[in-house]
C-alpha positions as CSV (number, residue, x, y, z in Angstrom):
1,A,-81.4,-12.3,16.9
2,A,-78.1,-10.7,16.0
3,A,-77.7,-7.1,17.3
4,E,-80.9,-7.4,19.4
5,H,-79.0,-5.8,22.2
6,V,-76.1,-3.4,21.6
7,I,-73.7,-2.8,24.5
8,W,-70.9,-0.2,24.4
9,C,-67.8,-2.0,25.8
10,G,-65.3,0.8,25.7
11,P,-62.7,2.0,23.2
12,V,-61.8,0.3,20.0
13,G,-61.0,-3.4,20.6
14,Q,-62.9,-3.8,23.8
15,G,-65.9,-5.2,22.1
16,E,-63.7,-7.8,20.4
17,A,-62.2,-8.7,23.8
18,V,-65.7,-9.2,25.2
19,K,-66.6,-11.4,22.3
20,L,-63.5,-13.6,22.9
21,V,-64.4,-13.9,26.6
22,N,-68.0,-14.9,25.6
23,N,-66.7,-17.4,23.0
24,A,-64.2,-19.0,25.5
25,I,-67.0,-19.4,28.1
26,T,-69.4,-20.8,25.6
27,L,-66.9,-23.3,24.2
28,L,-65.8,-24.5,27.6
29,F,-69.4,-24.8,28.8
30,S,-70.4,-26.7,25.6
31,A,-67.6,-29.3,26.2
32,V,-68.6,-29.8,29.9
33,L,-72.3,-30.0,28.9
34,G,-71.6,-32.5,26.2
35,D,-69.5,-34.7,28.6
36,A,-72.2,-34.5,31.3
37,L,-74.9,-35.5,28.8
38,C,-72.8,-38.4,27.6
39,L,-72.4,-39.5,31.2
40,G,-76.1,-39.5,31.7
41,V,-76.8,-41.4,28.5
42,K,-74.1,-44.0,29.3
43,A,-75.8,-44.4,32.7
44,G,-78.9,-45.4,30.7
45,I,-81.0,-42.2,30.8
46,P,-82.5,-41.3,27.5
47,L,-81.2,-38.0,26.1
48,E,-84.7,-36.6,25.8
49,I,-85.4,-37.3,29.5
50,L,-82.1,-35.6,30.5
51,R,-83.0,-32.6,28.4
52,L,-86.4,-32.3,30.0
53,A,-85.1,-32.8,33.5
54,L,-82.2,-30.3,33.1
55,F,-84.6,-27.7,31.5
56,W,-86.3,-27.3,34.8
57,G,-83.2,-27.5,37.0
58,T,-80.2,-25.3,37.6
59,A,-78.4,-26.6,34.6
60,Q,-80.9,-24.9,32.2
61,N,-79.0,-22.5,29.9
62,R,-79.2,-21.0,26.4
63,L,-77.1,-23.8,24.9
64,M,-79.7,-26.3,26.0
65,D,-82.5,-24.0,24.8
66,D,-81.1,-22.7,21.5
67,L,-78.0,-24.5,20.1
68,F,-78.3,-28.1,21.2
69,P,-81.9,-28.6,19.9
70,R,-80.5,-27.7,16.4
71,S,-77.5,-30.0,16.8
72,V,-76.9,-32.5,19.6
73,F,-80.5,-33.3,20.2
74,V,-81.1,-34.1,16.5
75,G,-77.9,-36.1,16.0
76,D,-76.0,-33.3,14.2
77,W,-72.4,-33.7,15.4
78,R,-70.7,-31.3,13.0
79,P,-68.3,-28.9,14.7
């Protein structure tokens, strides 16, 4: 949930910088994760099998748990 954890990052502007770093990492990881899932599907592995296998492996992450189930895994490709 939003504001579940509040972390003081420093003087004015530091929180915004942390948010930009977080967004950059998330966007980069989303692109890599999407390409990797595409590779698996093109190799003939069903997306649901990939999701289940990755959930229990080292590739497990919040994008796979929270965002992708509401978008990629249900065929919602909107940006």
